[in-house]
C-alpha positions as CSV (number, residue, x, y, z in Angstrom):
1,M,-23.9,-81.3,22.8
2,E,-26.9,-78.8,23.4
3,K,-29.1,-77.9,20.5
4,M,-28.6,-74.2,19.7
5,I,-31.6,-72.1,18.9
6,Y,-30.6,-69.5,16.6
7,L,-32.6,-66.3,16.8
8,D,-30.7,-63.8,14.6
9,N,-32.1,-64.7,11.5
10,N,-32.4,-61.1,10.8
11,A,-28.9,-60.5,10.5
12,T,-27.6,-63.7,9.0
13,T,-29.6,-66.8,7.8
14,K,-28.6,-70.1,6.8
15,V,-28.3,-70.3,3.2
16,D,-31.5,-72.5,1.8
17,E,-30.5,-76.0,0.2
18,Q,-31.9,-75.1,-3.3
19,V,-30.1,-71.5,-3.2
20,L,-26.7,-73.3,-2.3
21,E,-27.3,-75.8,-5.0
22,A,-28.2,-73.4,-7.9
23,M,-25.1,-71.1,-6.6
24,M,-22.7,-73.9,-6.4
25,P,-21.5,-73.8,-10.0
26,Y,-20.7,-70.0,-9.7
27,F,-18.8,-70.5,-6.5
28,K,-16.7,-73.5,-8.1
29,E,-16.8,-73.3,-12.1
30,E,-18.0,-70.3,-13.2
31,Y,-16.6,-67.9,-10.7
32,A,-15.6,-65.1,-13.2
33,N,-16.3,-61.6,-12.8
34,P,-19.6,-61.0,-14.5
35,S,-18.3,-57.6,-15.4
36,S,-15.2,-58.7,-17.0
37,M,-15.0,-58.6,-21.2
38,Y,-13.1,-62.1,-21.5
39,D,-15.3,-65.4,-22.6
40,F,-14.7,-67.0,-19.2
41,A,-17.2,-64.1,-17.8
42,K,-20.0,-64.6,-20.2
43,K,-22.0,-67.4,-18.3
44,S,-21.7,-65.7,-15.0
45,S,-22.7,-62.4,-16.6
46,D,-25.9,-64.4,-18.5
47,A,-26.7,-65.9,-15.3
48,I,-27.3,-62.6,-13.4
49,K,-29.3,-61.3,-16.2
50,V,-31.7,-64.3,-16.1
51,A,-31.7,-63.9,-12.3
52,R,-32.4,-60.1,-12.5
53,K,-35.4,-60.9,-14.9
54,Q,-36.7,-63.5,-12.5
55,V,-36.7,-61.0,-9.9
56,Q,-38.3,-58.6,-12.0
57,E,-41.2,-60.8,-12.9
58,F,-41.7,-62.0,-9.4
59,L,-41.9,-58.2,-8.1
60,G,-43.8,-57.0,-10.9
61,A,-41.3,-54.5,-11.7
62,S,-41.8,-52.5,-14.9
63,S,-37.9,-53.1,-16.0
64,D,-35.2,-55.2,-15.0
65,K,-33.1,-51.8,-14.7
66,E,-35.0,-51.5,-11.3
67,I,-33.5,-54.8,-9.9
68,I,-30.3,-53.9,-7.9
69,F,-28.3,-56.7,-6.2
70,T,-26.1,-55.9,-3.7
71,S,-23.9,-57.9,-1.4
72,C,-25.6,-57.5,2.2
73,G,-28.4,-55.8,4.1
74,S,-26.1,-52.5,4.8
75,E,-25.4,-51.9,1.3
76,S,-29.0,-52.4,0.6
77,A,-30.4,-50.1,3.2
78,N,-27.8,-47.3,2.5
79,T,-28.6,-47.6,-1.3
80,A,-32.2,-47.6,-0.8
81,I,-32.0,-44.3,1.5
82,K,-29.4,-42.7,-0.6
83,G,-31.6,-43.2,-3.8
84,V,-34.7,-42.0,-2.1
85,L,-33.2,-38.8,-0.8
86,A,-31.4,-38.1,-3.9
87,N,-34.6,-38.4,-6.0
88,N,-36.5,-36.2,-3.4
89,R,-33.9,-33.4,-2.9
90,T,-36.6,-30.9,-1.2
91,K,-37.3,-33.6,1.1
92,R,-34.8,-32.6,4.1
93,H,-36.9,-34.2,7.2
94,I,-36.1,-37.6,8.0
95,I,-38.1,-39.7,10.6
96,T,-36.7,-43.0,11.5
97,T,-36.4,-45.3,14.7
98,A,-33.9,-45.1,17.7
99,V,-33.3,-48.9,17.0
100,E,-32.1,-49.0,13.4
101,H,-29.1,-51.0,12.3
102,P,-26.0,-49.0,13.1
103,C,-25.3,-49.0,9.0
104,V,-28.6,-46.7,9.0
105,L,-28.1,-44.7,12.2
106,N,-24.6,-43.8,10.8
107,L,-26.0,-42.8,7.5
108,Y,-28.7,-40.6,9.0
109,Q,-26.1,-38.8,11.3
110,A,-24.2,-38.0,8.4
111,Y,-27.3,-36.5,6.7
112,E,-27.7,-34.5,9.8
113,K,-24.2,-32.9,9.5
114,Q,-25.5,-32.1,5.9
115,G,-28.5,-30.2,7.3
116,Y,-31.1,-32.5,7.2
117,K,-33.5,-32.6,10.3
118,V,-33.7,-36.4,11.8
119,D,-36.2,-37.3,14.4
120,Y,-35.4,-40.7,15.9
121,I,-38.7,-42.3,17.3
122,G,-38.4,-44.6,20.4
123,V,-39.8,-48.1,21.2
124,N,-41.9,-49.3,24.2
125,S,-40.9,-52.1,26.1
126,N,-42.1,-54.6,23.6
127,G,-40.2,-53.1,20.6
128,E,-43.0,-51.2,19.1
129,L,-43.0,-48.0,17.9
130,N,-44.0,-45.2,19.9
131,I,-46.3,-43.7,17.4
132,K,-47.6,-41.0,19.8
133,E,-44.3,-39.3,19.5
134,L,-45.7,-38.4,16.4
135,E,-49.0,-37.0,17.5
136,D,-47.7,-35.2,20.5
137,E,-48.7,-31.7,20.3
138,D,-45.8,-30.4,22.4
139,D,-43.2,-32.4,20.2
140,D,-42.6,-30.7,16.7
141,I,-41.4,-34.0,15.0
142,I,-44.1,-33.4,12.4
143,P,-45.0,-29.6,12.7
144,E,-48.8,-29.1,11.7
145,E,-48.2,-27.8,8.1
146,E,-46.3,-30.9,7.4
147,K,-49.1,-33.2,8.9
148,D,-50.3,-35.0,5.6
149,Y,-52.3,-37.7,7.5
150,E,-55.5,-37.6,9.2
151,E,-55.5,-37.8,13.2
152,N,-56.1,-41.4,14.0
153,E,-55.9,-43.7,17.0
154,E,-52.4,-45.6,17.0
155,S,-54.1,-48.9,15.9
156,D,-55.6,-47.1,12.7
157,Y,-52.4,-45.6,11.7
158,Y,-50.5,-48.8,10.4
159,D,-53.8,-49.6,8.6
160,D,-53.4,-46.3,7.1
161,I,-49.8,-46.7,5.8
162,D,-50.8,-50.1,4.3
163,D,-53.9,-48.7,2.7
164,M,-52.5,-45.8,0.9
165,D,-52.2,-47.3,-2.5
166,D,-55.9,-48.4,-2.4
167,D,-57.2,-44.9,-2.7
168,K,-55.5,-43.3,-5.5
169,E,-57.8,-40.1,-5.2
170,D,-56.6,-39.7,-1.7
171,D,-54.2,-36.6,-1.4
172,D,-53.3,-36.9,2.1
173,Y,-49.8,-39.1,1.5
174,K,-48.5,-37.2,-1.6
175,D,-45.4,-35.9,0.0
176,L,-44.8,-38.8,2.0
177,V,-41.6,-41.1,1.2
178,I,-41.6,-44.4,2.9
179,V,-38.2,-46.6,3.0
180,D,-39.1,-49.8,4.7
181,E,-36.2,-52.4,4.9
182,G,-38.1,-55.0,6.8
183,Y,-38.7,-57.4,4.0
184,E,-36.2,-60.3,4.5
185,D,-37.7,-62.6,1.9
186,E,-40.6,-63.4,-0.6
187,S,-42.7,-64.6,2.1
188,D,-42.8,-61.1,3.7
189,L,-44.3,-59.4,0.5
């Protein structure tokens, strides 16, 4: 039998042995619905509270109420996007990529039907964003009055996004909301 090389870990990843071992009691013995009121559910409910606290501490979140567990990446992406837009109701211009997951593209298409302006940035043959589409004067993806970033070379653009939090007095990005679903696990943080 030929050895398979699996390259789709972004979609589905084999469960780590330590995670499987930690979860096994909840798959086999303590499988009750943690939201139920009966005694059998208390152990699974308590385990989720502990896990939520661990994630809060790991991420440095100010409250465990900020931690939301979802069943999959699609649910996570949709929850994040809907949450950002619900809390920024005056922002009705979305910039995304043309190569997003269908769950994200479908959501943005639904927002377009609700009157949002959605621009889809393409990618080059290497899969890299065509940032020049944002800067092209003939394209109104970001009209002049909405440009809250300094004109930069393409290579500097990413550095500016990475460094936004480093300069709290810099007002250039005050109206920019970024939803990035690129983190797969804690090693990406």
